C-alpha positions as YAML, in Angstrom:
chain: A
units: angstrom
residues:
- id: 1
  name: MET
  ca: [52.71, 33.54, 49.88]
- id: 2
  name: MET
  ca: [55.73, 32.78, 47.71]
- id: 3
  name: ILE
  ca: [57.85, 29.66, 47.89]
- id: 4
  name: VAL
  ca: [61.53, 29.64, 46.94]
- id: 5
  name: LEU
  ca: [62.09, 26.59, 44.75]
- id: 6
  name: PHE
  ca: [65.31, 25.94, 42.80]
- id: 7
  name: GLY
  ca: [66.39, 29.54, 43.33]
- id: 8
  name: SER
  ca: [63.24, 31.11, 41.84]
- id: 9
  name: LEU
  ca: [59.98, 32.34, 43.30]
- id: 10
  name: VAL
  ca: [56.98, 30.09, 42.76]
- id: 11
  name: SER
  ca: [53.40, 30.79, 43.83]
- id: 12
  name: THR
  ca: [51.57, 28.28, 45.96]
- id: 13
  name: PRO
  ca: [48.81, 26.26, 44.27]
- id: 14
  name: MET
  ca: [46.19, 28.05, 46.38]
- id: 15
  name: ASP
  ca: [47.46, 31.46, 45.21]
- id: 16
  name: VAL
  ca: [47.14, 30.29, 41.62]
- id: 17
  name: TRP
  ca: [43.56, 29.09, 42.13]
- id: 18
  name: VAL
  ca: [42.60, 32.37, 43.85]
- id: 19
  name: PHE
  ca: [44.14, 34.37, 41.01]
- id: 20
  name: LEU
  ca: [42.35, 32.28, 38.37]
- id: 21
  name: PHE
  ca: [39.03, 32.65, 40.19]
- id: 22
  name: GLN
  ca: [39.42, 36.42, 40.61]
- id: 23
  name: THR
  ca: [40.46, 37.09, 37.03]
- id: 24
  name: SER
  ca: [37.74, 34.87, 35.60]
- id: 25
  name: ARG
  ca: [35.15, 36.66, 37.74]
- id: 26
  name: GLU
  ca: [36.47, 40.07, 36.63]
- id: 27
  name: GLY
  ca: [36.49, 38.95, 32.99]
- id: 28
  name: THR
  ca: [40.18, 39.62, 32.42]
- id: 29
  name: LEU
  ca: [41.29, 35.99, 32.39]
- id: 30
  name: TRP
  ca: [40.02, 35.30, 28.87]
- id: 31
  name: ILE
  ca: [41.37, 38.59, 27.50]
- id: 32
  name: ASN
  ca: [44.83, 37.85, 28.89]
- id: 33
  name: LEU
  ca: [44.67, 34.22, 27.81]
- id: 34
  name: TRP
  ca: [43.77, 35.26, 24.27]
- id: 35
  name: ALA
  ca: [46.63, 37.81, 24.18]
- id: 36
  name: THR
  ca: [49.11, 35.17, 25.34]
- id: 37
  name: LEU
  ca: [47.85, 32.64, 22.81]
- id: 38
  name: LEU
  ca: [48.03, 35.18, 20.00]
- id: 39
  name: ALA
  ca: [51.59, 36.18, 20.93]
- id: 40
  name: THR
  ca: [52.58, 32.50, 21.02]
- id: 41
  name: ILE
  ca: [51.08, 31.83, 17.59]
- id: 42
  name: ILE
  ca: [52.76, 34.91, 16.09]
- id: 43
  name: ALA
  ca: [56.17, 34.02, 17.57]
- id: 44
  name: PHE
  ca: [55.89, 30.40, 16.43]
- id: 45
  name: SER
  ca: [54.93, 31.50, 12.93]
- id: 46
  name: ILE
  ca: [57.82, 33.96, 12.68]
- id: 47
  name: GLY
  ca: [60.29, 31.37, 13.92]
- id: 48
  name: SER
  ca: [58.96, 28.67, 11.61]
- id: 49
  name: LEU
  ca: [58.97, 30.88, 8.54]
- id: 50
  name: THR
  ca: [62.48, 32.09, 9.33]
- id: 51
  name: GLY
  ca: [63.70, 28.51, 9.68]
- id: 52
  name: ILE
  ca: [62.03, 27.41, 6.46]
- id: 53
  name: VAL
  ca: [63.43, 30.33, 4.48]
- id: 54
  name: LEU
  ca: [66.95, 29.84, 5.86]
- id: 55
  name: GLY
  ca: [66.75, 26.11, 5.20]
- id: 56
  name: MET
  ca: [65.70, 26.68, 1.61]
- id: 57
  name: LEU
  ca: [68.46, 29.25, 1.12]
- id: 58
  name: LEU
  ca: [71.02, 26.84, 2.53]
- id: 59
  name: GLY
  ca: [69.90, 24.20, 0.08]
- id: 60
  name: VAL
  ca: [69.82, 26.46, -2.98]
- id: 61
  name: LEU
  ca: [72.65, 28.96, -2.54]
- id: 62
  name: PRO
  ca: [76.09, 27.44, -2.01]
- id: 63
  name: THR
  ca: [77.50, 30.83, -0.94]
- id: 64
  name: ILE
  ca: [75.16, 31.02, 2.06]
- id: 65
  name: GLN
  ca: [75.80, 27.37, 2.84]
- id: 66
  name: ALA
  ca: [79.57, 27.99, 2.83]
- id: 67
  name: ALA
  ca: [79.15, 31.06, 5.04]
- id: 68
  name: LEU
  ca: [76.96, 29.31, 7.63]
- id: 69
  name: ASP
  ca: [78.57, 25.86, 7.53]
- id: 70
  name: PRO
  ca: [81.21, 26.65, 10.20]
- id: 71
  name: TYR
  ca: [78.36, 27.46, 12.60]
- id: 72
  name: ALA
  ca: [76.08, 24.57, 11.63]
- id: 73
  name: GLU
  ca: [78.65, 21.76, 11.53]
- id: 74
  name: PRO
  ca: [79.48, 21.74, 15.30]
- id: 75
  name: ALA
  ca: [75.77, 21.74, 16.15]
- id: 76
  name: ILE
  ca: [75.14, 18.81, 13.81]
- id: 77
  name: GLU
  ca: [78.07, 16.86, 15.25]
- id: 78
  name: GLU
  ca: [76.91, 17.53, 18.81]
- id: 79
  name: ALA
  ca: [73.39, 16.37, 18.01]
- id: 80
  name: ALA
  ca: [74.78, 13.19, 16.43]
- id: 81
  name: ASP
  ca: [76.96, 12.55, 19.50]
- id: 82
  name: GLU
  ca: [73.98, 12.98, 21.83]
- id: 83
  name: HIS
  ca: [71.90, 10.66, 19.67]
- id: 84
  name: ASN
  ca: [74.65, 8.01, 19.71]
- id: 85
  name: ARG
  ca: [75.03, 8.29, 23.50]
- id: 86
  name: GLY
  ca: [71.28, 7.79, 23.87]
- id: 87
  name: ALA
  ca: [71.31, 4.75, 21.57]
- id: 88
  name: MET
  ca: [74.04, 3.12, 23.67]
- id: 89
  name: ALA
  ca: [72.14, 3.48, 26.94]
...
């Protein structure tokens, strides 16, 4: 049975428990869990390395900093505004 919650389909807790029990009994739960964990680790690593490399390039090469500054400046200002609104509350 599916429940409509906030406009999306959500399984009932009992459906989740039945699925977990069936897949663990069949032996596919751990294979799928490992695949998901591995994909998460790979994606996190790629994203982290990309961010580190871009951050280093921004700090070292003024040309790249000048090219990306129009995109970064509004994000920095917005983050500062959100921080200041949170400090006032």
